[in-house]
C-alpha positions in Angstrom: 25.4 -39.1 -39.9 22.9 -41.6 -39.5 19.4 -40.1 -38.2 18.0 -41.6 -34.9 14.7 -43.0 -35.7 12.0 -42.8 -32.8 11.1 -45.2 -31.1 7.5 -46.9 -31.4 6.5 -45.9 -27.8 7.6 -42.0 -28.9 5.7 -42.0 -32.4 2.6 -43.7 -30.0 2.8 -40.8 -27.8 3.0 -38.4 -30.2 0.3 -39.6 -32.5 -2.3 -40.3 -29.5 -1.3 -37.7 -26.6 -3.6 -35.0 -27.4 -7.0 -37.5 -28.2 -6.5 -39.5 -25.1 -5.7 -36.2 -22.9 -8.9 -34.7 -24.7 -10.2 -38.1 -23.6 -9.1 -37.7 -20.4 -10.2 -34.0 -19.5 -14.0 -34.7 -20.9 -13.9 -38.4 -18.7 -12.9 -35.9 -15.6 -15.5 -33.8 -16.1 -18.1 -36.4 -15.7 -16.6 -37.9 -12.7 -16.2 -34.5 -10.7 -19.8 -33.8 -10.9 -20.4 -37.6 -10.2 -18.0 -37.2 -7.0 -19.3 -33.4 -6.0 -22.8 -35.2 -6.0 -21.8 -38.0 -3.8 -19.9 -35.5 -1.1 -23.2 -33.3 -0.8 -25.3 -36.2 -0.6 -23.2 -38.3 1.7 -22.9 -35.1 3.7 -26.3 -33.3 3.1 -29.0 -36.1 4.4 -29.0 -38.9 7.0 -28.4 -42.1 5.7 -29.2 -45.9 7.1 -25.4 -48.0 6.9 -26.2 -49.4 3.4 -26.2 -46.0 2.2 -23.3 -45.1 3.6 -21.2 -48.1 2.4 -22.1 -47.8 -1.2 -21.2 -43.8 -1.1 -18.3 -45.3 -0.1 -17.6 -47.3 -2.9 -17.9 -44.8 -5.0 -15.4 -42.7 -3.5 -13.0 -45.4 -4.0 -13.8 -45.7 -7.8 -13.8 -42.6 -8.3 -10.3 -42.4 -6.3 -9.2 -45.1 -8.3 -9.7 -43.1 -11.4 -7.9 -39.9 -10.6 -5.1 -42.6 -10.0 -5.3 -43.8 -14.0 -5.6 -40.4 -14.7 -2.3 -39.6 -13.1 -0.7 -42.7 -14.5 -2.0 -42.0 -18.0 -0.6 -38.7 -17.4 2.7 -40.1 -16.4 3.1 -42.4 -19.2 2.1 -39.0 -22.0 4.3 -37.3 -20.3 7.3 -35.9 -22.5 9.4 -35.2 -19.5 8.5 -37.6 -16.7 11.2 -36.5 -14.3 9.9 -33.1 -14.6 6.1 -33.8 -14.6 7.0 -36.3 -11.5 8.9 -33.3 -9.4 6.1 -31.0 -9.8 3.1 -34.0 -8.9 5.0 -35.8 -5.9 2.9 -34.4 -3.0 -0.3 -36.0 -5.3 1.7 -39.0 -6.4 2.6 -39.8 -2.2 -1.0 -39.2 -1.4 -2.8 -41.1 -4.3 -0.4 -44.2 -3.3 -1.5 -44.2 0.6 -5.4 -44.2 -0.8 -4.2 -47.0 -3.4 -2.9 -49.0 -0.8 -5.3 -48.9 1.9 -8.2 -49.5 -1.0 -6.0 -52.2 -1.8 -5.9 -53.4 2.0 -9.8 -53.3 2.1 -9.7 -54.9 -0.6 -7.9 -58.2 -0.1 -7.8 -58.4 3.6 -11.0 -56.5 4.7 -9.9 -53.6 7.0 -8.3 -50.3 6.5 -4.9 -49.9 7.5 -5.7 -46.3 8.7 -8.6 -47.1 10.7 -6.8 -49.9 12.3 -4.0 -48.1 13.1 -6.5 -45.6 14.7 -8.0 -48.5 16.9 -4.5 -49.8 17.8 -3.4 -46.7 19.3 -6.7 -46.2 21.0 -8.0 -43.1 18.9 -11.1 -44.2 17.6 -13.1 -41.2 17.3 -10.4 -40.0 14.7 -11.6 -42.5 12.5 -14.6 -40.2 11.4 -11.7 -37.5 11.1 -9.9 -39.5 8.5 -13.1 -40.4 6.2 -13.6 -36.5 6.1 -9.9 -35.8 5.7 -10.2 -38.4 2.6 -13.7 -36.7 1.7 -11.8 -33.5 1.1 -8.9 -34.3 -0.6 -10.8 -35.9 -3.1 -12.9 -33.2 -3.2 -9.7 -30.9 -3.9 -8.5 -33.4 -6.3 -11.7 -32.1 -8.0 -11.5 -28.7 -7.6 -8.1 -28.9 -9.2 -9.2 -30.3 -12.3 -12.2 -28.1 -12.6 -10.3 -25.1 -11.9 -8.0 -26.4 -15.1 -11.0 -26.7 -17.3 -12.2 -23.7 -16.4 -9.0 -22.4 -17.4 -8.5 -23.3 -20.6 -12.1 -22.1 -21.3 -11.4 -18.3 -20.2 -8.3 -18.0 -21.7 -10.2 -18.3 -24.8 -12.6 -16.5 -24.2 -12.6 -12.3 -23.4 -14.0 -11.4 -20.1 -13.7 -8.0 -18.3 -12.0 -8.4 -15.2 -15.2 -6.8 -12.9 -17.1 -9.4 -14.9 -15.0 -12.3 -13.3 -14.8 -10.9 -10.0 -18.4 -10.3 -10.2 -19.1 -13.7 -11.2 -17.1 -15.9 -9.0 -18.7 -14.6 -6.0 -22.0 -15.1 -7.6 -20.8 -18.8 -8.2 -19.7 -19.0 -4.2 -23.3 -17.5 -3.2 -25.3 -19.6 -5.1 -23.7 -23.0 -4.4 -23.2 -22.0 -0.4 -27.1 -21.5 -0.3 -28.2 -24.5 -1.8 -25.9 -26.6 0.7 -27.4 -24.6 3.7 -30.8 -25.7 2.8 -29.5 -28.9 2.3 -31.3 -31.0 5.9 -27.7 -32.7 6.9 -26.7 -28.8 7.5 -29.4 -27.5 10.4 -30.3 -28.9 13.7 -32.6 -31.2 14.1 -36.4 -30.5 13.7 -35.5 -27.4 11.9 -35.3 -26.4 8.1 -33.9 -22.9 6.2 -36.4 -21.2 3.6 -34.5 -20.6 0.6 -34.5 -17.2 1.3 -32.8 -17.1 4.7 -30.6 -19.9 3.1 -29.7 -17.1 0.5 -29.2 -14.0 2.6 -26.9 -16.5 4.8 -24.6 -17.3 2.3 -24.4 -13.8 1.0 -23.5 -12.6 4.1 -21.0 -15.2 4.7 -19.8 -14.7 1.5 -19.5 -10.9 1.7 -17.8 -11.1 5.1 -20.5 -9.1 6.4 -22.0 -10.8 9.5 -25.7 -9.7 9.4 -27.8 -13.2 10.7 -31.5 -13.9 9.8 -30.6 -17.0 12.0 -28.5 -17.5 14.1 -25.8 -19.6 13.3 -24.9 -21.1 16.8 -28.2 -22.2 17.8 -29.5 -23.0 13.9 -26.8 -24.9 12.2 -24.8 -28.1 12.9 -21.5 -28.6 12.8 -21.5 -29.3 9.4 -23.5 -25.8 8.7 -21.0 -24.3 10.4 -18.2 -25.3 8.7 -19.9 -24.6 5.3 -20.3 -20.4 6.6 -17.0 -20.9 7.7 -15.8 -22.1 4.3 -17.8 -18.9 2.7 -16.3 -16.7 5.0 -12.5 -17.7 4.4 -13.2 -17.6 0.6 -15.2 -14.2 0.8 -12.5 -12.9 2.7 -9.6 -13.4 0.4 -11.6 -14.6 -2.7 -12.5 -11.4 -4.7 -8.1 -11.3 -4.9 -6.6 -14.6 -4.3 -9.4 -16.1 -6.6 -7.8 -14.0 -9.7 -4.5 -14.7 -8.9 -4.8 -18.5 -8.1 -6.8 -18.3 -11.7 -3.8 -16.4 -13.2 -1.6 -19.2 -11.5 -3.2 -21.9 -14.0 -3.1 -19.5 -17.4 0.6 -17.8 -17.4 0.3 -18.2 -21.2 -3.4 -17.3 -21.5 -3.4 -14.7 -18.8 -3.8 -11.1 -20.9 -1.6 -8.2 -20.5 -4.8 -6.3 -19.3 -6.1 -8.6 -16.8 -2.2 -8.9 -15.2 -1.9 -4.8 -15.2 -5.5 -5.2 -13.0 -3.7 -7.7 -10.6 -0.7 -5.3 -11.1 -3.1 -2.6 -9.3 -4.6 -4.8 -6.6 -1.4 -5.5 -4.9 0.4 -2.2 -5.4 3.4 -4.2 -7.1 6.2 -2.8 -9.4 6.3 -6.0 -11.8 3.4 -7.2 -13.5 4.8 -10.7 -13.7 5.3 -11.1 -9.9 1.6 -9.8 -9.4 -0.1 -12.7 -10.8 1.5 -14.9 -8.4 1.1 -13.3 -5.5 -1.6 -15.6 -4.3 0.7 -17.6 -2.9 1.7 -14.7 -0.6 -1.5 -13.8 0.4 -2.2 -17.9 1.5 0.9 -17.7 3.4 0.1 -14.6 5.1 -3.3 -15.6 5.7 -2.7 -19.2 7.0 -0.2 -17.9 9.0 -1.9 -14.8 10.9 -5.3 -17.2 11.3 -3.3 -20.2 13.0 -1.3 -17.4 15.4 -5.2 -16.2 16.2 -6.0 -19.9 16.6 -3.4 -20.5 19.4 -3.5 -17.2 21.0 -7.5 -17.5 21.4 -7.1 -21.2 22.6 -4.6 -19.9 25.3 -6.6 -17.0 26.5 -10.0 -18.9 27.1 -8.7 -22.0 28.2 -10.2 -21.8 31.4 -14.0 -22.1 29.5 -16.4 -24.3 30.4 -15.4 -26.5 27.3 -17.5 -29.7 26.8 -14.2 -31.7 25.1 -10.3 -30.3 23.6 -12.2 -30.4 20.0 -14.9 -27.8 20.8 -12.1 -25.6 22.3 -10.0 -26.2 19.3 -13.0 -25.8 17.0 -14.4 -22.7 18.3 -10.9 -20.9 18.3 -10.2 -21.8 14.5 -13.7 -20.7 13.8 -12.9 -17.2 15.2 -9.6 -17.0 14.0 -10.8 -17.2 10.7 -13.9 -15.4 11.0 -11.7 -12.0 13.2 -8.8 -12.2 10.3 -11.9 -12.0 7.5 -13.6 -9.4 9.6 -16.9 -11.7 9.0 -18.6 -11.2 13.3 -19.8 -14.1 12.8 -19.6 -16.2 16.3 -20.4 -19.8 17.4 -21.2 -18.0 20.5 -25.6 -16.6 20.8 -24.5 -13.4 21.7 -21.8 -12.9 19.9 -18.8 -11.6 22.5 -21.6 -10.2 24.5 -21.6 -14.1 26.3 -21.1 -14.0 29.6 -18.5 -16.4 28.9 -16.2 -14.0 27.2 -17.7 -10.7 27.8 -15.0 -10.0 30.4 -12.4 -11.3 29.2 -10.6 -8.0 28.5 -7.1 -9.2 27.4 -8.8 -11.7 24.9 -10.8 -8.9 23.6 -7.9 -6.8 22.4 -6.3 -10.0 20.7 -9.2 -10.2 18.8 -9.1 -6.5 17.7 -5.8 -7.2 16.3 -6.8 -9.8 14.4 -9.3 -7.6 13.2 -7.3 -4.7 12.6 -4.6 -7.0 10.6 -7.7 -8.2 8.8 -9.0 -4.9 7.2 -5.3 -3.3 6.9 -5.0 -5.2 3.8 -2.2 -7.4 2.5 -0.5 -4.9 0.9 0.4 -3.2 3.6 1.0 -6.0 6.0 3.8 -7.1 2.9 5.2 -3.6 2.6 5.4 -3.8 6.6 6.6 -7.4 7.6 7.7 -9.2 4.8 11.1 -10.5 5.6 13.0 -8.4 2.5 11.3 -5.5 3.6 12.4 -5.7 6.8 16.3 -6.6 6.0 16.4 -3.9 3.4 14.9 -1.5 6.0 17.5 -2.9 8.3 20.3 -2.3 5.7 18.3 1.6 4.6 16.7 2.8 7.9 15.8 5.9 5.5 13.7 3.7 3.4 10.1 4.4 4.1 6.9 2.7 3.8 5.4 2.8 0.4 2.5 6.0 0.5 -0.2 3.5 0.2 1.0 1.7 3.1 1.2 4.6 5.6 -2.2 5.5 4.2 -3.8 2.3 5.0 -2.2 2.3 8.7 -2.1 5.9 9.8 -5.6 6.6 9.0 -6.7 3.4 10.7 -4.9 4.4 14.2 -6.4 7.4 13.4 -9.7 6.5 13.3 -9.5 4.2 16.0 -7.8 6.6 18.8 -10.8 9.4 17.8 -13.4 6.8 17.3 -12.9 5.2 21.1 -12.3 8.4 22.8 -15.8 10.0 21.7 -17.1 6.3 22.2 -15.8 6.1 26.0 -17.2 9.7 26.8 -21.0 8.8 24.5 -21.1 5.9 26.6 -19.7 6.2 29.8 -22.5 6.7 31.6 -24.6 4.2 30.0 -23.2 1.2 28.3 -19.9 1.6 29.9 -21.2 2.7 33.6 -20.8 -0.9 35.5 -17.0 -1.4 34.1 -13.6 0.6 35.5 -11.7 2.9 33.3 -9.4 0.5 31.9 -12.1 -1.8 31.4 -14.2 0.7 29.7 -11.1 1.8 27.4 -10.8 -1.5 26.0 -14.4 -1.7 25.5 -14.4 1.3 23.4 -11.1 0.3 21.7 -12.7 -3.0 20.7 -16.5 -1.6 19.0 -14.4 1.1 17.0 -12.0 -1.7 15.6 -14.8 -3.7 15.0 -16.9 -1.1 13.5 -14.4 -0.7 10.6 -16.3 -4.0 9.2 -15.0 -6.2 12.2 -18.6 -6.6 13.5 -17.4 -8.6 16.9 -19.5 -6.3 20.2 -19.5 -6.8 23.8 -22.0 -4.7 24.2 -25.3 -4.6 22.9 -25.6 -1.7 20.5 -29.7 -1.4 20.7 -28.9 0.6 23.7 -26.4 2.7 22.4 -26.5 6.6 22.7 -27.0 8.3 19.3 -23.7 10.4 19.5 -22.0 6.9 19.4 -24.0 5.3 17.0 -23.4 8.2 14.7 -19.9 7.9 15.3 -20.2 3.7 14.0 -22.0 4.8 11.0 -19.4 6.9 9.6 -16.4 4.5 10.6 -18.5 2.0 8.7 -18.9 4.0 5.5 -15.0 4.8 5.8 -14.2 1.0 6.3 -10.9 -0.8 6.4 -7.6 -0.2 4.0 -7.1 -1.1 0.3 -6.5 -4.7 -0.9 -8.2 -6.3 2.6 -10.6 -7.9 4.0 -13.1 -5.1 4.8 -15.5 -3.3 3.0 -16.6 0.3 3.1 -15.5 2.9 0.4 -11.6 2.4 1.9 -9.4 4.9 4.1 -7.6 5.5 0.9 -10.6 7.0 -0.9 -11.5 9.6 1.9 -7.9 10.3 2.2 -8.2 11.6 -1.1 -11.4 13.3 -0.6 -10.1 15.0 2.0 -6.8 16.2 1.0 -9.1 17.7 -2.3 -11.2 19.4 -0.2 -8.7 21.3 1.6 -6.6 21.6 -1.7 -10.1 22.9 -2.8 -10.7 25.5 0.6 -6.7 26.6 0.2 -7.1 27.3 -3.6 -4.7 24.8 -4.3 -4.5 24.0 -7.8 -2.4 20.1 -7.0 -3.3 17.4 -4.6 -0.7 15.9 -3.0 -0.3 13.4 -0.3 2.9 12.5 1.6 4.9 15.1 -0.6 3.3 12.9 -3.7 1.2 14.7 -6.0 -2.1 12.6 -6.9 -3.4 12.5 -10.0 -6.6 13.4 -11.8 -7.4 9.7 -12.5 -7.3 9.0 -8.6 -9.7 11.7 -7.5 -12.4 11.0 -10.2 -12.1 7.0 -9.2 -12.2 8.5 -4.9 -15.3 10.7 -5.8 -17.2 8.0 -8.1 -17.0 5.7 -5.3 -18.4 8.4 -2.6 -20.9 9.0 -4.6 -22.0 5.4 -5.7 -22.2 4.1 -2.2 -24.0 7.2 -1.1 -26.2 6.9 -3.8 -26.8 3.0 -2.7 -27.3 3.7 1.0 -30.0 6.3 0.3 -31.5 3.9 -2.1 -31.4 1.0 -0.2 -32.8 3.0 3.0 -35.5 4.7 0.8 -36.6 1.0 0.2 -36.2 -0.5 3.4 -38.5 2.6 4.9 -41.4 1.6 2.5 -40.9 -2.2 3.4 -40.9 -1.8 7.2 -43.2 1.3 8.2 -43.1 0.6 11.5 -39.2 0.4 12.1 -37.5 3.9 12.9 -35.3 5.2 10.5 -32.6 5.5 12.2 -32.5 1.6 12.9 -32.6 1.2 9.2 -30.7 3.4 8.3 -27.9 2.2 10.4 -28.9 -1.6 9.9 -28.5 -0.2 5.5 -25.0 1.6 6.5 -23.7 -1.9 8.0 -24.6 -4.2 5.5 -23.1 -2.0 2.6 -20.1 -1.7 4.6 -19.9 -5.5 5.6 -19.7 -5.0 9.1 -22.6 -7.0 10.7 -23.6 -4.3 13.6 -27.8 -4.4 14.4 -29.9 -2.7 16.4 -32.0 -6.4 16.7 -33.7 -5.6 13.5 -32.7 -8.4 11.0 -34.3 -11.3 11.9 -37.9 -9.4 11.7 -37.4 -8.0 8.6 -40.0 -9.0 5.9 -38.5 -10.8 2.3 -38.3 -7.3 0.6 -35.9 -5.7 3.3 -33.9 -9.2 2.6 -33.7 -8.7 -0.9 -32.7 -5.3 -0.7 -30.0 -5.9 2.3 -28.5 -8.7 0.4 -28.0 -6.7 -2.4 -26.5 -3.9 -0.6 -24.2 -6.4 1.1 -23.3 -8.1 -2.5 -22.5 -4.0 -4.1 -20.6 -3.0 -1.0 -18.2 -6.1 -1.3 -18.1 -6.6 -5.2 -19.8 -3.6 -6.7 -17.7 -0.9 -5.7 -14.6 -2.7 -5.9 -15.9 -3.7 -9.4 -15.9 -0.5 -10.3 -12.4 0.3 -9.7 -11.1 -1.9 -11.3 -12.6 -0.7 -14.4 -11.8 2.9 -13.7 -8.2 1.7 -13.2 -8.1 0.2 -16.7 -6.2 2.2 -19.4 -8.6 3.5 -21.9 -7.7 4.9 -25.6 -8.7 8.6 -25.1 -9.2 11.0 -28.3 -6.3 13.0 -29.6 -8.9 16.3 -29.1 -10.0 18.6 -26.1 -13.0 20.6 -25.9 -13.2 24.4 -24.8 -13.4 25.5 -21.5 -16.0 26.4 -19.5 -17.4 28.2 -16.6 -20.0 27.2 -14.3 -20.9 28.9 -11.0 -19.9 26.4 -8.1 -21.4 27.2 -4.3 
């Protein structure tokens, strides 16, 4: 039987594939740094026409490199058909960009710009330029993530370290961008501490502001804040799963088991790809919310359709991510929207879904589960979903009643009964980490502020965009307390036994959160002796729970207080969750136990 000899091309690919790809990876790293620097320099500073021309030339060269990189990878691919099937979108987009570049070099014009001019849409040229730059940034990010994934797959990192590193990276990069003069309105400049505070608040989806983003930042700066909100809102979950999707073979079972516990998933394999579902759910809710807002406040005196769309999209993302950043200088207390009560209910719904959590949303609304329950009506939601939904509704119901009767002769005195009820619901829904407000809480009564602080401390559901110690932790703690009062030896929820590890985790989170708040308020009182203690306590609970409610003291705080609140926001968003992840990892236990002891309790 004759043996077929490999072709010279196959021999070449076999011999030189690895060194060529290694060289390409190095060049991609260099070009990516150049591309990101060019992007930041282009948008972060003002330029004359000559500088803009050179920067655009650099962008074209970077694109040509990525086109060259794609062709080389296709040539060296052992399965060309599979490669094309997996990258056809990238191939089409790169081809369009190449066609545009060739048109400009050969004929002196950009095809798409001429097309926009022909249909009399010249204002879309800037949009097209920004879109091209964003696509270039996407290509750079894609290659960088692949490089990082290869590095992390070879280095053993604890999951908590990975999450914390991701957030620190987002915060630092965001603070540097916000410092650039091109991000602020003309005539103002942001110092680094305030830029860092804003970046922390946005990344941790808190909403506390030392500089009002509506009056201090221009559209570019607001878009940076919006990007930080989006990354922070879903980043702690989706970052890990997005990262996992690039290292399917290198992802350890330990990391995948952590993702499994986060997503409340029965399958370890399925949990490592849940980022796709998260992105889809996020897009569906945020797009629906943007359309709904666009319709509900269409009668506002907008200066243009672009502004109308921009405000709708910004508040939809900020609402779903529970960030409370608003483009209205005085939040939803603004005269234009303060009396749009249907809008308030719609916005409260967006905030509610963000705080409900991705696992609960998937369990309730996924097509698979809806079909299954249609066939099997007796099949119930998961216990975690029942806790998330029922506890949220109970908190909102009783919290709204307390707020209404506490403020009926105060903040709500000028409103009709139904208007007052909607206002009460809006404040309580947002107290769970949304942070939007239609009334001035600085003038609220102490009972209202106390119930808001309790609700802020509890926060949203696990796996959502909200903060706090989470409703599941509170339900476990209350069940344990009731069992202790009744002298029961076991803890049960919805006719299911709660194991000791969950109880230990819930109490650990509660105690650590309480200690963080205590120590932070102690420091705030030292730094701000002239500010009333209650105002500082309210600010601290709001910061830890990533709510964004304030009694009007944030902008006047000194450096020490700002640093304290930044650390609190960061711990509230990352630290407690990281502790929960660390506790969820199985540890090797000793094969022995110590004798029982007896202590006097109470």
